C-alpha positions in Angstrom: 0.8 -7.7 -44.2 3.9 -8.0 -46.4 5.0 -6.2 -49.6 6.3 -8.2 -52.5 8.4 -6.6 -55.2 9.1 -8.8 -58.2 11.9 -8.3 -60.5 9.9 -10.4 -63.0 6.6 -12.2 -62.9 8.3 -15.5 -62.1 11.0 -14.8 -59.4 10.7 -12.9 -56.1 13.6 -10.4 -55.9 12.9 -8.4 -52.7 11.9 -10.0 -49.4 10.9 -7.8 -46.5 8.1 -7.4 -43.9 6.3 -4.5 -42.3 3.7 -5.0 -39.6 1.1 -2.7 -38.0 -0.8 -5.2 -35.9 1.4 -4.7 -32.8 0.7 -8.2 -31.6 2.2 -10.4 -34.4 5.3 -12.2 -33.2 6.1 -14.4 -36.2 5.1 -14.1 -39.9 6.1 -16.5 -42.7 7.1 -15.1 -46.1 5.9 -17.8 -48.4 4.3 -17.9 -51.8 3.1 -21.2 -53.2 4.4 -22.0 -56.6 7.2 -19.3 -56.5 10.8 -19.9 -55.9 13.2 -17.5 -54.2 15.7 -16.3 -56.7 19.3 -16.9 -55.9 20.7 -13.4 -55.3 17.4 -11.9 -54.1 17.6 -9.1 -51.6 16.5 -9.7 -48.0 15.7 -6.7 -45.9 15.5 -7.1 -42.1 14.5 -4.1 -40.2 15.3 -3.0 -36.6 13.3 -5.0 -34.2 13.2 -8.0 -36.5 15.0 -11.2 -37.3 14.6 -13.5 -40.3 14.9 -17.2 -39.9 15.7 -19.1 -43.1 14.1 -22.6 -43.4 15.2 -24.8 -46.2 13.7 -28.2 -46.9 12.4 -28.4 -43.3 15.8 -27.5 -41.7 16.8 -24.2 -40.1 19.5 -22.8 -42.3 20.3 -19.2 -41.1 19.2 -16.4 -38.8 19.5 -12.9 -40.2 19.8 -9.9 -37.9 18.8 -6.3 -39.0 20.4 -5.4 -42.3 20.3 -5.8 -46.1 21.4 -9.2 -47.5 22.0 -10.8 -50.9 20.9 -14.4 -50.8 24.1 -15.9 -52.1 26.5 -18.6 -51.0 28.9 -16.2 -49.4 26.4 -15.0 -46.7 24.5 -18.3 -46.3 27.2 -20.8 -45.3 24.8 -23.2 -43.7 22.5 -23.2 -46.6 25.4 -23.6 -49.0 26.5 -26.7 -47.1 23.0 -28.2 -47.2 22.7 -27.7 -51.0 26.3 -28.4 -51.8 26.8 -25.1 -53.6 30.5 -25.3 -53.3 30.9 -24.2 -56.9 28.5 -21.3 -56.9 25.6 -23.2 -58.4 23.1 -20.5 -59.1 19.5 -21.5 -59.5 16.1 -20.6 -57.9 15.3 -22.5 -54.7 12.2 -23.1 -52.7 12.5 -22.1 -49.1 10.6 -20.4 -46.3 11.6 -17.2 -44.5 10.0 -16.5 -41.1 10.2 -12.9 -39.9 10.3 -12.7 -36.1 9.4 -9.6 -34.2 12.1 -9.0 -31.5 10.6 -5.9 -30.0 8.9 -5.8 -26.6 5.3 -6.8 -26.4 4.1 -4.4 -23.7 1.0 -4.1 -21.5 0.4 -7.8 -21.3 -2.0 -8.6 -18.5 -1.7 -11.2 -15.8 -3.7 -12.1 -12.7 -4.4 -14.9 -10.2 -7.4 -16.9 -11.4 -7.9 -18.3 -7.8 -6.8 -16.9 -4.5 -3.3 -17.7 -3.2 -3.1 -19.2 0.3 -0.2 -17.8 2.4 0.7 -17.5 6.0 0.8 -14.0 7.5 2.6 -13.3 10.9 -0.3 -11.0 12.0 -3.5 -12.5 10.5 -2.5 -16.1 10.2 -3.6 -17.9 7.0 -5.0 -15.5 4.4 -6.0 -15.7 0.8 -4.6 -13.1 -1.6 -5.4 -12.1 -5.2 -3.0 -10.1 -7.4 -2.9 -8.7 -10.9 -0.6 -6.6 -13.0 1.2 -6.2 -16.4 4.4 -7.5 -18.0 6.3 -7.3 -21.2 7.9 -10.1 -23.2 10.2 -10.3 -26.2 11.8 -12.9 -28.4 15.4 -13.3 -27.3 16.4 -16.4 -29.4 14.4 -16.4 -32.7 15.7 -19.9 -33.8 14.8 -21.5 -30.4 11.4 -19.7 -30.3 10.6 -21.0 -33.8 11.6 -24.6 -32.9 9.9 -24.7 -29.5 6.8 -22.7 -29.9 5.9 -21.5 -33.4 6.6 -24.6 -35.5 5.0 -24.3 -38.9 2.5 -21.6 -37.9 2.5 -19.0 -40.7 1.3 -16.2 -38.4 1.9 -16.4 -34.7 0.4 -13.8 -32.4 1.2 -12.9 -28.8 -2.2 -14.2 -27.6 -1.1 -17.7 -28.4 1.7 -17.6 -25.8 0.3 -15.3 -23.1 -1.8 -18.1 -21.5 1.3 -20.2 -20.8 3.3 -17.1 -19.6 0.5 -16.2 -17.2 0.5 -19.6 -15.7 4.3 -19.4 -15.1 3.9 -15.9 -13.6 1.2 -17.0 -11.2 3.2 -20.1 -10.2 6.3 -18.1 -9.5 4.3 -15.3 -7.8 2.8 -17.8 -5.4 6.2 -19.2 -4.5 7.7 -15.7 -4.1 4.8 -14.5 -1.8 5.0 -17.6 0.3 8.8 -17.3 0.8 9.1 -13.5 1.1 7.9 -13.3 4.7 6.5 -9.8 4.0 3.3 -9.0 6.1 0.1 -8.5 4.1 -0.2 -4.9 5.3 3.4 -4.1 4.1 3.0 -5.7 0.6 1.7 -2.6 -1.0 5.0 -0.8 -0.1 7.1 -3.7 -1.5 5.4 -4.5 -4.9 8.5 -3.3 -6.7 10.8 -5.7 -4.9 8.2 -8.5 -5.3 8.0 -7.8 -9.0 11.7 -8.1 -9.4 11.8 -11.4 -7.5 9.0 -12.8 -9.7 10.7 -11.6 -12.9 14.0 -13.1 -11.9 12.3 -16.5 -11.1 10.4 -16.5 -14.4 13.2 -15.6 -16.7 14.9 -19.0 -16.7 11.6 -20.7 -17.3 10.7 -18.8 -20.4 14.3 -18.7 -21.6 13.7 -22.3 -22.6 11.2 -21.0 -25.1 13.5 -18.4 -26.6 11.8 -15.6 -24.7 12.8 -13.1 -22.0 10.7 -11.1 -19.5 12.2 -7.5 -19.4 9.8 -6.2 -16.8 6.9 -7.3 -14.6 4.6 -5.0 -12.5 2.3 -5.8 -9.6 -0.5 -3.3 -9.7 -2.6 -4.6 -6.8 -2.6 -7.2 -4.1 -6.0 -7.6 -2.4 -7.6 -9.6 0.4 -11.1 -11.2 0.3 -13.9 -8.6 0.8 -14.8 -10.0 4.3 -11.2 -9.5 5.5 -11.0 -6.1 4.0 -14.3 -5.1 5.8 -12.9 -6.4 9.1 -9.7 -4.3 8.5 -11.9 -1.2 7.9 -13.7 -1.8 11.2 -10.4 -2.3 13.0 -9.1 1.0 11.5 -12.3 2.8 12.6 -11.8 1.5 16.2 -8.2 2.7 16.2 -9.3 6.2 15.1 -12.0 6.4 17.8 -9.4 5.5 20.5 -10.5 4.8 24.1 -14.3 4.2 24.1 -14.9 6.1 27.4 -12.9 9.1 26.3 -14.7 9.1 23.0 -18.2 9.0 24.6 -17.2 11.8 27.0 -15.9 14.0 24.2 -19.1 13.4 22.1 -21.2 14.3 25.1 -19.3 17.5 25.7 -19.5 18.4 22.0 -23.2 17.9 21.9 -23.7 20.2 24.9 -21.7 22.9 23.3 -23.8 22.7 20.1 -27.1 23.4 21.8 -30.5 23.4 20.1 -32.5 20.4 19.0 -29.6 18.8 17.2 -27.4 19.1 20.3 -30.1 17.8 22.6 -30.8 14.8 20.3 -27.1 14.0 20.1 -26.7 14.5 23.9 -29.6 12.1 24.5 -28.0 9.6 22.1 -24.6 9.8 23.8 -26.2 9.8 27.2 -28.1 6.6 26.3 -24.9 5.0 25.1 -23.1 5.9 28.4 -26.1 4.6 30.3 -26.0 1.3 28.4 -22.3 1.1 29.1 -22.9 1.6 32.9 -25.8 -1.0 32.9 -23.5 -3.5 31.2 -20.9 -2.9 33.8 -23.4 -3.3 36.6 -24.9 -6.4 35.0 -21.6 -8.2 35.2 -21.8 -11.0 37.9 -19.7 -10.9 41.0 -16.9 -13.4 41.7 -19.5 -16.1 42.9 -22.1 -15.2 40.4 -24.7 -14.3 43.1 -24.9 -10.5 42.6 -22.8 -7.7 41.2 -19.7 -6.7 43.1 -20.0 -3.5 45.1 -18.7 -0.4 43.5 -15.4 1.0 44.7 -15.9 3.8 47.3 -15.4 7.3 46.0 -12.2 9.1 47.1 -12.7 12.1 49.5 -12.2 15.6 48.1 -8.8 17.2 48.9 -8.7 19.3 52.2 -9.2 23.0 52.0 -6.1 25.2 51.7 -5.3 27.0 55.0 -4.3 30.6 54.6 -1.5 32.3 56.5 -1.7 36.0 57.4 0.7 39.0 57.7 0.0 41.9 60.0 1.0 45.5 59.4 1.8 47.6 62.6 3.6 50.9 62.8 4.9 50.6 59.2 6.3 47.1 59.8 5.1 43.6 58.8 4.8 40.7 61.1 4.0 37.1 60.4 3.0 34.9 58.8 0.4 33.7 61.4 -2.1 30.9 61.2 -5.8 31.5 61.7 -5.5 29.8 65.1 -2.7 32.1 66.2 -4.8 35.2 65.0 -7.7 33.9 67.2 -5.4 33.9 70.2 -4.2 37.4 69.4 -7.8 38.6 69.0 -8.5 37.1 72.5 -5.6 38.9 74.2 -6.2 42.1 72.3 -3.1 42.2 70.2 -5.3 41.8 67.1 -8.2 44.3 66.7 -10.8 44.8 64.1 -8.8 47.7 62.6 -5.6 45.8 62.3 -4.5 45.6 58.6 -3.9 42.0 57.4 -2.8 40.4 54.1 -2.7 36.8 52.7 -1.3 35.5 49.3 -4.0 36.1 46.7 -5.6 39.0 48.4 -5.9 42.3 46.7 -3.9 44.7 49.0 -4.1 45.2 52.8 -7.5 45.0 54.4 -8.8 45.5 57.9 -9.4 42.3 59.8 -13.1 42.9 60.2 -13.4 43.3 56.4 -12.0 39.9 55.7 -14.9 37.4 55.9 -12.6 34.6 57.1 -11.2 36.7 60.0 -14.3 38.6 60.9 -15.7 35.7 62.7 -12.8 35.9 65.2 -14.3 39.0 66.7 -17.9 37.8 66.9 -17.1 35.8 70.1 -15.8 39.0 71.7 -17.9 41.9 72.8 -17.5 45.0 70.7 -15.7 47.9 72.3 -17.8 49.8 74.9 -19.5 52.9 73.8 -17.9 56.2 74.6 -18.8 57.7 78.1 
């Protein structure tokens, strides 16, 4: 995991660390029986920090750069060893390299359902899962609080604790957010920010930070989801009576055996619906209440007529008035009449509605 370059076979001259595991957070540079040479070169790359431990005490923290391990750049270590006069000799110490880059695509999820109160459905149980990223913000604090003397510390060793904190804060955020269950999918971004802000102070005590947290899914129990699907289906179908009528009309238009079968099925459903309505007891439970009487059809529209005589138009006249005119002879069979909706002028005897006015009168006498 590390590369050791020796100036001689006895003293370590170059100290550095390269990592390709993508999950190692801390690695200890240590070689039993070897002493770090005073004046050795320490290389700290970007995304790293080096924590210098001497005789069990944290001496210095080195940020990215190239360092010569001498008294002028190790003031704390100089004070510990009383190197006030530039005493140069090999010394036994430990150097912990800390990975300060983001550990991404870390998984989290609720082990058990979370109980919360929804304004529409009442008490519901929710599950959620997602991803987050974590990074070491304070290498010295992280080493003291979490790593200790572990020579190789990986992200898996801290993810369980972080997941517990995420679930706890997520439960509190969901309970206090007041967001309805059906609207949570549209607010996962805001919920993720709330949870991340609540978690940050908790893990800051470990020397860590949570740059980002994502909620990928919030789900209900399968039985509740099935009930929601049924409710959605009923909403799409709309009014049951209108739906059955539409299906019946559609089946009649299809024709053939399939249409007949569908029409029979819809007719049976409508029949069952009517039977259920008829089977409902009356107000005293003795027998069904009588059906409401059917409304009478609208009265027929009465026509009014115009008469053409000598190039002039008279009227309008009602049918009763025309009957009187036919009786006194002012309306004859050859009189031209017209009513709205009629195609042009017609003789009175050619209009079926007026022809009956002349049946009660004798026809004109035959010529002498």
